[in-house]
C-alpha positions, 0 to 999 in steps of 0.5 A: 913094912912101909909106914902107914903114911906112905901106904896112904899116900900111894892110894890117895889121889889129891886134887884141887879141881873142886875145893868145895868138895873137901872140908876145912880142917876145923870143920873136919875136927868138929865133925869128928868131935861131935859124931855120935859114932865115936861117943864110946871112946869117952867110956872109962873102959876104953881108956886102957893106955897110960903114959907108963905103957910102952915107949913113945915113937916118932910117928913118921920114922916109927923109931923109938924116942929116947927119954926126954926126946920130943918128935 
């Protein structure tokens, strides 16, 4: 099974023909943070994971990290 980032890059075409078509990173973050569609994520019922759950993994290689190792 391929990692998500590889699948996404296979199905995404990047172009620099019209840079105004894309949001700057800060604009994108602001849009997501203020979008009411995601308001439910602030509900305590949605906070189901803790640092004690499972083990951390490297997001690129998807391999488990050892204690104290940072990705």
